[in-house]
FIMAR-265523 format. One record per residue (C-alpha): residue number from 0; residue in three letters; x, y, z. Coordinates in pm, whole numbers. Layout:
# FIMAR-265523
REC    k    r    east   north      up
REC  NUM  ALA       X       Y       Z
...
# end
This chain:
# FIMAR-265523
REC    k    r    east   north      up
REC    0  UNK    -961   -6127   -7756
REC    1  UNK   -1256   -6191   -7522
REC    2  UNK   -1501   -6433   -7688
REC    3  UNK   -1845   -6525   -7558
REC    4  UNK   -2062   -6804   -7665
REC    5  UNK   -2348   -6661   -7868
REC    6  UNK   -2696   -6702   -7694
REC    7  UNK   -2919   -6642   -7997
REC    8  UNK   -3231   -6800   -7850
REC    9  UNK   -3346   -6818   -7489
REC   10  UNK   -3591   -7043   -7308
REC   11  UNK   -3949   -6957   -7240
REC   12  UNK   -3878   -6941   -6862
REC   13  UNK   -3594   -6682   -6917
REC   14  UNK   -3829   -6472   -7137
REC   15  UNK   -4108   -6485   -6886
REC   16  UNK   -3871   -6390   -6590
REC   17  UNK   -3726   -6102   -6797
REC   18  UNK   -4067   -5981   -6907
REC   19  UNK   -4196   -5995   -6546
REC   20  UNK   -3891   -5796   -6421
REC   21  UNK   -3942   -5544   -6700
REC   22  UNK   -4308   -5493   -6608
REC   23  UNK   -4206   -5457   -6237
REC   24  UNK   -3943   -5192   -6317
REC   25  UNK   -4173   -5014   -6551
REC   26  UNK   -4445   -5005   -6293
REC   27  UNK   -4217   -4882   -6014
REC   28  UNK   -4043   -4626   -6238
REC   29  UNK   -4372   -4486   -6375
REC   30  UNK   -4532   -4467   -6031
REC   31  UNK   -4236   -4290   -5875
REC   32  UNK   -4185   -4041   -6157
REC   33  UNK   -4559   -3983   -6207
REC   34  UNK   -4584   -3906   -5836
REC   35  UNK   -4301   -3647   -5866
REC   36  UNK   -4467   -3498   -6167
REC   37  UNK   -4821   -3486   -6029
REC   38  UNK   -4709   -3333   -5698
REC   39  UNK   -4530   -3055   -5871
REC   40  UNK   -4785   -3013   -6152
REC   41  UNK   -5069   -2985   -5892
REC   42  UNK   -4892   -2670   -5779
REC   43  UNK   -4914   -2531   -6137
REC   44  UNK   -5288   -2614   -6153
REC   45  UNK   -5345   -2439   -5825
REC   46  UNK   -5152   -2140   -5961
REC   47  UNK   -4889   -2173   -5690
REC   48  UNK   -4536   -2046   -5778
REC   49  UNK   -4292   -2333   -5843
REC   50  UNK   -3944   -2313   -5700
REC   51  UNK   -3650   -2370   -5931
REC   52  UNK   -3590   -2715   -5774
REC   53  UNK   -3959   -2804   -5835
REC   54  UNK   -3940   -2684   -6196
REC   55  UNK   -3633   -2901   -6258
REC   56  UNK   -3794   -3207   -6095
REC   57  UNK   -4110   -3154   -6298
REC   58  UNK   -3907   -3166   -6616
REC   59  UNK   -3688   -3450   -6504
REC   60  UNK   -3982   -3677   -6402
REC   61  UNK   -4159   -3611   -6729
REC   62  UNK   -3835   -3708   -6923
REC   63  UNK   -3800   -4023   -6714
REC   64  UNK   -4160   -4125   -6777
REC   65  UNK   -4076   -4124   -7149
REC   66  UNK   -3744   -4307   -7074
REC   67  UNK   -3931   -4589   -6888
REC   68  UNK   -4169   -4624   -7177
REC   69  UNK   -3880   -4659   -7424
REC   70  UNK   -3707   -4917   -7204
REC   71  UNK   -4028   -5122   -7172
REC   72  UNK   -4070   -5112   -7558
REC   73  UNK   -3704   -5217   -7573
REC   74  UNK   -3777   -5517   -7342
REC   75  UNK   -4077   -5629   -7550
REC   76  UNK   -3898   -5579   -7881
REC   77  UNK   -3597   -5782   -7749
REC   78  UNK   -3806   -6059   -7603
REC   79  UNK   -4050   -6128   -7892
REC   80  UNK   -3926   -5964   -8213
REC   81  UNK   -3551   -5912   -8238
REC   82  UNK   -3351   -6222   -8329
REC   83  UNK   -2979   -6203   -8250
REC   84  UNK   -2869   -6353   -8574
REC   85  UNK   -3053   -6096   -8781
REC   86  UNK   -2953   -5731   -8842
REC   87  UNK   -3110   -5495   -8597
REC   88  UNK   -3460   -5400   -8718
REC   89  UNK   -3533   -5035   -8788
REC   90  UNK   -3792   -5021   -8505
REC   91  UNK   -3541   -5162   -8252
REC   92  UNK   -3268   -4926   -8362
REC   93  UNK   -3516   -4634   -8331
REC   94  UNK   -3606   -4728   -7978
REC   95  UNK   -3242   -4746   -7878
REC   96  UNK   -3155   -4414   -8041
REC   97  UNK   -3462   -4239   -7880
REC   98  UNK   -3351   -4395   -7546
REC   99  UNK   -2999   -4248   -7584
REC  100  UNK   -3142   -3906   -7667
REC  101  UNK   -3383   -3915   -7378
REC  102  UNK   -3114   -4029   -7139
REC  103  UNK   -2895   -3730   -7256
REC  104  UNK   -3189   -3492   -7184
REC  105  UNK   -3216   -3638   -6832
REC  106  UNK   -2845   -3589   -6776
REC  107  UNK   -2873   -3220   -6882
REC  108  UNK   -3167   -3173   -6638
REC  109  UNK   -2978   -3349   -6353
REC  110  UNK   -2684   -3115   -6426
REC  111  UNK   -2916   -2823   -6390
REC  112  UNK   -3022   -2965   -6055
REC  113  UNK   -2659   -3005   -5947
REC  114  UNK   -2578   -2645   -6048
REC  115  UNK   -2891   -2523   -5850
REC  116  UNK   -2775   -2717   -5539
REC  117  UNK   -2425   -2587   -5579
REC  118  UNK   -2541   -2220   -5615
REC  119  UNK   -2780   -2246   -5311
REC  120  UNK   -2588   -2447   -5066
REC  121  UNK   -2211   -2397   -5130
REC  122  UNK   -2041   -2109   -4973
REC  123  UNK   -1796   -1912   -5184
REC  124  UNK   -1528   -1675   -5061
REC  125  UNK   -1426   -1543   -5406
REC  126  UNK   -1628   -1264   -5539
REC  127  UNK   -1640   -1404   -5902
REC  128  UNK   -1766   -1744   -5774
REC  129  UNK   -2025   -1588   -5550
REC  130  UNK   -2153   -1386   -5844
REC  131  UNK   -2164   -1694   -6068
REC  132  UNK   -2360   -1880   -5800
REC  133  UNK   -2609   -1591   -5773
REC  134  UNK   -2650   -1580   -6140
REC  135  UNK   -2719   -1960   -6163
REC  136  UNK   -2986   -1939   -5893
REC  137  UNK   -3163   -1658   -6088
REC  138  UNK   -3134   -1809   -6430
REC  139  UNK   -3267   -2164   -6377
REC  140  UNK   -3561   -2131   -6620
REC  141  UNK   -3325   -2003   -6883
REC  142  UNK   -3082   -2280   -6815
REC  143  UNK   -3357   -2538   -6856
REC  144  UNK   -3466   -2365   -7181
REC  145  UNK   -3108   -2374   -7303
REC  146  UNK   -3062   -2736   -7204
REC  147  UNK   -3388   -2831   -7387
REC  148  UNK   -3282   -2618   -7698
REC  149  UNK   -2943   -2788   -7708
REC  150  UNK   -3104   -3125   -7667
REC  151  UNK   -3351   -3049   -7944
REC  152  UNK   -3071   -2955   -8179
REC  153  UNK   -2876   -3266   -8097
REC  154  UNK   -3194   -3476   -8136
REC  155  UNK   -3264   -3329   -8482
REC  156  UNK   -2900   -3391   -8594
REC  157  UNK   -2898   -3737   -8448
REC  158  UNK   -3234   -3843   -8586
REC  159  UNK   -3166   -3693   -8927
REC  160  UNK   -2826   -3866   -8949
REC  161  UNK   -2982   -4196   -8811
REC  162  UNK   -3269   -4211   -9057
REC  163  UNK   -3054   -4099   -9358
REC  164  UNK   -2810   -4385   -9276
REC  165  UNK   -3104   -4629   -9208
REC  166  UNK   -3248   -4534   -9554
REC  167  UNK   -2906   -4593   -9712
REC  168  UNK   -2873   -4928   -9522
REC  169  UNK   -3228   -5043   -9633
REC  170  UNK   -3148   -4955   -9995
REC  171  UNK   -2824   -5148   -9975
REC  172  UNK   -2999   -5454   -9836
REC  173  UNK   -3246   -5441  -10116
REC  174  UNK   -2984   -5448  -10386
REC  175  UNK   -2703   -5635  -10222
REC  176  UNK   -2783   -5997  -10146
REC  177  UNK   -2514   -6053   -9894
REC  178  UNK   -2622   -6121   -9537
REC  179  UNK   -2277   -6060   -9375
REC  180  UNK   -2224   -5725   -9564
REC  181  UNK   -2573   -5610   -9464
REC  182  UNK   -2502   -5698   -9107
REC  183  UNK   -2176   -5497   -9112
REC  184  UNK   -2348   -5190   -9267
REC  185  UNK   -2616   -5204   -8999
REC  186  UNK   -2349   -5219   -8731
REC  187  UNK   -2167   -4918   -8865
REC  188  UNK   -2488   -4713   -8871
REC  189  UNK   -2575   -4804   -8516
REC  190  UNK   -2215   -4747   -8393
REC  191  UNK   -2219   -4394   -8545
REC  192  UNK   -2537   -4298   -8356
REC  193  UNK   -2411   -4445   -8037
REC  194  UNK   -2081   -4259   -8050
REC  195  UNK   -2250   -3930   -8142
REC  196  UNK   -2491   -3947   -7847
REC  197  UNK   -2204   -4041   -7615
REC  198  UNK   -1995   -3745   -7725
REC  199  UNK   -2273   -3500   -7687
REC  200  UNK   -2330   -3602   -7329
REC  201  UNK   -1971   -3519   -7234
REC  202  UNK   -2027   -3137   -7169
REC  203  UNK   -2327   -3193   -6936
REC  204  UNK   -2132   -3465   -6747
REC  205  UNK   -1838   -3231   -6701
REC  206  UNK   -2072   -2955   -6566
REC  207  UNK   -2223   -3202   -6335
REC  208  UNK   -1884   -3331   -6199
REC  209  UNK   -1752   -2976   -6143
REC  210  UNK   -2059   -2856   -5957
REC  211  UNK   -2065   -3168   -5749
REC  212  UNK   -1695   -3133   -5675
REC  213  UNK   -1751   -2772   -5564
REC  214  UNK   -2030   -2889   -5335
REC  215  UNK   -1798   -3152   -5178
REC  216  UNK   -1522   -2896   -5120
REC  217  UNK   -1776   -2661   -4969
REC  218  UNK   -1910   -2940   -4740
REC  219  UNK   -1551   -3007   -4623
REC  220  UNK   -1483   -2641   -4541
REC  221  UNK   -1809   -2602   -4364
REC  222  UNK   -1749   -2913   -4151
REC  223  UNK   -1407   -2788   -4044
REC  224  UNK   -1558   -2449   -3957
REC  225  UNK   -1835   -2604   -3753
REC  226  UNK   -1593   -2840   -3578
REC  227  UNK   -1384   -2550   -3468
REC  228  UNK   -1677   -2338   -3345
REC  229  UNK   -1928   -2578   -3201
REC  230  UNK   -2014   -2942   -3156
REC  231  UNK   -2375   -2910   -3243
REC  232  UNK   -2464   -3176   -3502
REC  233  UNK   -2806   -3023   -3587
REC  234  UNK   -2669   -2766   -3829
REC  235  UNK   -2926   -2687   -4106
REC  236  UNK   -2644   -2599   -4356
REC  237  UNK   -2466   -2925   -4294
REC  238  UNK   -2783   -3122   -4335
REC  239  UNK   -2857   -2935   -4664
REC  240  UNK   -2508   -3020   -4790
REC  241  UNK   -2552   -3392   -4699
REC  242  UNK   -2899   -3422   -4857
REC  243  UNK   -2780   -3252   -5186
REC  244  UNK   -2472   -3469   -5202
REC  245  UNK   -2672   -3790   -5132
REC  246  UNK   -2889   -3704   -5435
REC  247  UNK   -2594   -3608   -5660
REC  248  UNK   -2355   -3887   -5558
REC  249  UNK   -2631   -4154   -5594
REC  250  UNK   -2713   -4013   -5941
REC  251  UNK   -2346   -4027   -6037
REC  252  UNK   -2308   -4391   -5922
REC  253  UNK   -2627   -4496   -6102
REC  254  UNK   -2528   -4306   -6410
REC  255  UNK   -2184   -4479   -6420
REC  256  UNK   -2365   -4819   -6369
REC  257  UNK   -2614   -4745   -6646
REC  258  UNK   -2350   -4611   -6880
REC  259  UNK   -2140   -4928   -6827
REC  260  UNK   -2441   -5145   -6885
REC  261  UNK   -2519   -4956   -7211
REC  262  UNK   -2148   -4980   -7314
REC  263  UNK   -2136   -5349   -7251
REC  264  UNK   -2470   -5407   -7422
REC  265  UNK   -2341   -5287   -7760
REC  266  UNK   -2081   -5566   -7815
REC  267  UNK   -2320   -5816   -7654
REC  268  UNK   -2586   -5714   -7911
REC  269  UNK   -2369   -5652   -8221
REC  270  UNK   -2064   -5884   -8189
REC  271  UNK   -2134   -6166   -7947
REC  272  UNK   -2516   -6195   -8005
REC  273  UNK   -2568   -6285   -7641
REC  274  UNK   -2940   -6224   -7573
REC  275  UNK   -2929   -6308   -7202
REC  276  UNK   -2648   -6057   -7149
REC  277  UNK   -2837   -5790   -7334
REC  278  UNK   -3148   -5866   -7116
REC  279  UNK   -2947   -5815   -6799
REC  280  UNK   -2807   -5480   -6931
REC  281  UNK   -3162   -5371   -7021
REC  282  UNK   -3286   -5462   -6668
REC  283  UNK   -3003   -5259   -6510
REC  284  UNK   -3082   -4961   -6736
REC  285  UNK   -3442   -4965   -6623
REC  286  UNK   -3364   -4998   -6255
REC  287  UNK   -3126   -4703   -6226
REC  288  UNK   -3378   -4415   -6297
REC  289  UNK   -3631   -4584   -6060
REC  290  UNK   -3382   -4598   -5772
REC  291  UNK   -3278   -4232   -5829
REC  292  UNK   -3648   -4125   -5832
REC  293  UNK   -3696   -4286   -5488
REC  294  UNK   -3388   -4110   -5357
REC  295  UNK   -3516   -3778   -5490
REC  296  UNK   -3848   -3834   -5313
REC  297  UNK   -3677   -3922   -4987
REC  298  UNK   -3454   -3607   -5005
REC  299  UNK   -3725   -3358   -5093
REC  300  UNK   -3939   -3207   -4809
REC  301  UNK   -4238   -3129   -5039
REC  302  UNK   -4244   -3476   -5189
REC  303  UNK   -4197   -3641   -4839
REC  304  UNK   -4496   -3446   -4711
REC  305  UNK   -4703   -3568   -5005
REC  306  UNK   -4598   -3929   -4938
REC  307  UNK   -4687   -3893   -4562
REC  308  UNK   -5021   -3740   -4658
REC  309  UNK   -5104   -4032   -4889
REC  310  UNK   -5003   -4292   -4635
REC  311  UNK   -5201   -4120   -4370
REC  312  UNK   -5511   -4114   -4600
REC  313  UNK   -5461   -4487   -4677
REC  314  UNK   -5423   -4576   -4311
REC  315  UNK   -5742   -4390   -4219
REC  316  UNK   -5930   -4541   -4503
REC  317  UNK   -5820   -4890   -4394
REC  318  UNK   -5916   -4812   -4034
REC  319  UNK   -6257   -4680   -4130
REC  320  UNK   -6316   -4996   -4342
REC  321  UNK   -6203   -5222   -4061
REC  322  UNK   -6437   -5040   -3808
REC  323  UNK   -6720   -5063   -4055
REC  324  UNK   -6682   -5434   -4097
REC  325  UNK   -6641   -5485   -3715
REC  326  UNK   -6968   -5289   -3651
REC  327  UNK   -7208   -5331   -3954
REC  328  UNK   -7471   -5133   -3767
REC  329  UNK   -7271   -4813   -3817
REC  330  UNK   -7484   -4596   -4053
REC  331  UNK   -7343   -4514   -4391
REC  332  UNK   -7309   -4137   -4420
REC  333  UNK   -7320   -4152   -4797
# end
């Protein structure tokens, strides 16, 4: 059996480096997702109709803002308050359970985005598949509502079960003066919540994989058709396929990496008590949604235009400031 040396305490330098990295990831993640949220929410304020894609991105960015907040709280709790040799505190367990639930909501929203890409871009020859794609493209708000409703039901079940078990664990710790037994009870309670959240995420992951697979098959068919008809590489449908797949495949890769990090962090935290290993896993978990947010911005025309507008405004502001410093006699219009 694999055995790791417990790293119960870490040096001040390691804590400082981890906290600096956590602040950096939190800042980048919040800025990227806040940008996506504000660009789409500004359309709501101006009473402009939101496309289905914008509606999903608005919901996804809001979810990930909450996710980054939880991961930053996790980093602070892990750095300063949670000791590896002690049972997990209720506050630390609550942060982890809320993170698992929020991550599951984000997976459902990304699945909705995958289904939308598939219905809009993929080409179907079968009548039933064509009808299903048409239905999906019309029912995105209802799909989002259903995903949120399902997530709320799972959240209520998970939190109710978690707090009932936590209450039982706390009562047992009060009356049973056995540190090892208390630690095992806390582990069982945490494992139950982790397994429940993992199982609940399976349906959304299957929908995501199926829709992404259909999109890949459609891309292959379209490339064969275009290769037989023309050699023009500037095909709008081909570019739409590639942009959608870049977003979906990148999410799948990042989700696999984050899931593996979460899976590895459980024995590191509960069995091997390796604090440095848990810190590395938390850093990976915080980096993945930030990277995907940047990929979403680069692949969305509306968000790219907003970035270009901001960069142009910053460039003009810097140029005006430099010209004003170079020629102080220039009158101030304000």
